[in-house]
N, C-alpha and C positions, 0 to 999 in steps of 0.2 A: 568517707569513713563512712555514713550509715549507709550504704548500698547493702549493708547485710545487719541486719536490727536483729537482737537477740528480743527484744520488748516493744510494743507498739502501743499507742492508744489509737483510736479511731474515730472521732466525733464524739469522744467518752463525755457525757454530762450527768451530774449528780447535785442531788440537794438533800439537805437532811430534813428531819421533820419540822422543825423549829421554822423553814422555810427557807433558808439560808441556800442560793446557789452557789454550791461550792464549786462545781467546773463547768465549763459552758464549750461544749463542743471542743473539747482539747483532741487534740490529731498531734503527735510526735512521736520519733524513735529513737529507740537509746542502742547506740552503736554496738555491735559484740566488740567484748576484750579491751574497751575502752572506760577511762573515768568520765563520765557526764554528771555537771553538777548544775544544779536547779537554784536559781537566786530570787528570792522576792519578797516583800511583805509578809508579816502575820495577817492570814485569810485570805494569801495568796491562791492556796488551793495544792502546796507541795505536798502535803503530807496527808491530804485525801487521794491525792493522785497515788500518791506511794502504796497506801492501802487495797487501790485498784489494782497494781501491778502482782501483789499478793493473794488477792483475792479474798481479801479479808471483807470488803468493799466491792458489791456488784452494780455496774454502770444503770443506770435510769435511763439512758439512752448511748448508742455508740456499742462499740466493743474493744476488748482487750485481750491482745496477741503475744504468746508467748513462742518463740523460735519457729516464727510461719505458721503457727496454726490457733484458732481461737480458744481463749479459755473457755473452759465450760465447769460449769458449778454443782456437780454433783460431787458427792464427797470423795470418790476413786481421784478424780480429776484435781481436786483442790488439793488432795495430798498429796501426788504427785508434781504439782506448781510449787509445793510450799518447800520441798525436798529441792527443786532447783532454786528458788527466788525466794533469800534471805532476807528478812528485813529485821534492823536495828531502832529500837524506841527511842525518841530525844531522850526522854526519861527512862534510866535502866531499870529503876524502882517497878515500872509498870511490866517489866519485863522478867524478870529475877522473881524465883516463888519457892524455889529448894529451900532444904534449910543450910545444905553448904554447896559451895563451888564446884566441887567433883559430881555430887547428886545434880545440883542445875546444867553443868556442860553434857551430862552424858543423859539426860531424859531423853532427847530429842533420837539420838540413835539406838537408844535401847527400844522406843517406841516405833522402831524400823523393822522391829524385827530381825535385824543385823546378828550375825553371831558373835560372841562376845568377845572372843580376839578380835575382830574387825570394830568393836563397840570403844574399847580400851584402845585400841590404836587412834581411831579418830577423836578420841578425847583428850590423849597425852599430846598429841599432834597440834589440837587446837590451842590447849593450854600453852605449850611450848610457844607456837606465834603468837600470840597474847601476854608472854612475859606474866603467866599467870600458874605456872606450876607448884611455888611454894604456897600458893593461899587456899589449896585444894582442899583442906580441910577446914579453911575457916568458914564460919557462917556466914553468908550472901549479907545479912542486916549489916554485919559489923564493918563491913570493907567503906574506904574512901569511896567518894563520886566517883575519882579517877580508874580506881580497882573495878568499881562497878560494868563502868563503861567497857572496860577491857574484856572482861567476863560475860558483859551481854553480848560482844563481839564473837566470843570465845564459842559461846551457845550456839549463833549461826553457821559457826565457821566447821562446828562437828558435825553436822547436816552435809558438809562438802557441796554447796551451793554451786551454780554458775553463774548467778548473779547477787552481789549480795548489794542490798540494799539499807544506808544509813542516813536518819532523820535527826539533822543539826549534829553529827558524830563531836562537833569540839565545843558544845554549849555549856561553859558554865567551868570550862579548864583554864588553868594557867596556859601558857604559851611555849612550858615545855610538853606538859602531858598532851597538848593539841598536835603537837608536832611527833609524837611518839603515835598518837592513834592514826595520823596522815602517814606515817612514814609504813606503816602496818598495810594499809590501803596501797600503799605502791609495790610492798612485795608482795602482796596478793596479786592484784594487777599485772605485774610480772612475770605471775606463775600462770596467768591465763582467766584468771577472774575477772568479770564484767563490774565494775564500781559505781554504784549511782550515790550521789550522795546529796543533802541539801544544807545550804549556808547561808547566812545574814552576811558572810566577811567575804567582800570582794576579792581581797589579796589573795585569800587561802583559794577562790575558785582560780581565780587568774593563773596561781602558780602552781595548781595540781590538778586542774581539769583539763581533758584533751577537747569538751565539747561542753558549751553552756545554755542552757535552757534559760528565761527570766521570765516567772509568771507574775502576775497582778488581777487579782479582782476573780480568780476562775480562770482565767484565759492565758494562753500563752500569746507575750506581746514582743519576743525577740530570741533568736537565738543564731550560734554559731560558734568558730573558734574563736578560745578569748581573746586574741587582736582585733578579730572583727567585731565584737561584741564591746568591747571598750574602746574600741575607736566611734564608736557611732554614740554621739553628744545627746541626739535626738531621744535617743532608745533611754539612754542611762538617765537623763530628765523625766522622762516619763515613768519609768521606773522609783524615782526616788534613790538613785545608784549613784554614788562617787566611782572615780578613776582609781586602780589600784596604787599605791604608793610609789612602787618603782616606777610606773611609767609616770607620774608627775615629776619626779625625781628627774627621769633621762629626759623627758620633751624641754623641763627646764635647763638643761646641761646642755642639750643639743640647742636650744635657743641661743644660749650663748657660746656658741662654738666649740665645746669643751669635750662633745660626745662624737668618738666617729667610726659609729657604729650605726646601719639605718634599723636594722631589727630592736622592737623592744625587749628589754630583759627580762629573764622569766625568775630570778634568783639574784641576791647580792652580789655573789661573785659576777655573776656577766653585766651587774649595773658598775660595778666597780672596773672589770675589764673595757668597759666601752669608754673611758675618760682618756681622752687625749693625752698622751705623752706621759702615762700614769702606768703606775707597776703595782697595784693594789694586790692585795689577800686581806681575807677575812681576819687574820693574825694581827695584818698590822693595822686593819679599820679600828681595831677593837680599842680601846684607850688602857 
């Protein structure tokens, strides 16, 4: 899966002026066209690493590569990088600054110097993809938190990036809106976009990611396919993480001889279908 990386960190180190060592010789690669999740506690270095991928921060040591080439930090090179690698911050209020949604989403494409017809094509497409067309004339500061999240994503989509990076995309969202955001990511990924996101939610990472990195104290302490990561109980203990509830329920059913499949379920439907002698569906499982 990682034979063709689109982003790489090679021995990347970085410290903040207050003395915090945020990244400690981090080496990893992001597989092209996949969904990659980063798990880890606050202060693990996830956000700092993301800011390096976008060129907002520059390594104190090591280097970052995009599409097989070392990232350069002159103005033109950074502009090109940020066309291709878009980042959505955890708090949308740090990203949104225009008076209206339409002005916000159109700001990036307009500053690319694109023909006006292309700008509006991108803007309308980004708003349609994120379900924000009806908000186009609304002031951004009057939006709900979930609406701001979607506008922030539309903001980046209008730039047509090859990589979409989202820092805690479902933070402070209820389950319904969190599912909507992740469904959007599935849609974009299905269209060929590489998606990278951080989360504290092991259930989200397990069910939605193709590959997972676990970080702690500025270093990568584990990585692998979701099934590999969550089978490593020593790694989970070291990272202070629990197994996804789907896995725990499945393992208990298997222990009691009720599960007939050997592979871990990734969805509730797969869990229900694994139960021996039963024909479950979501509609029947709901009260």
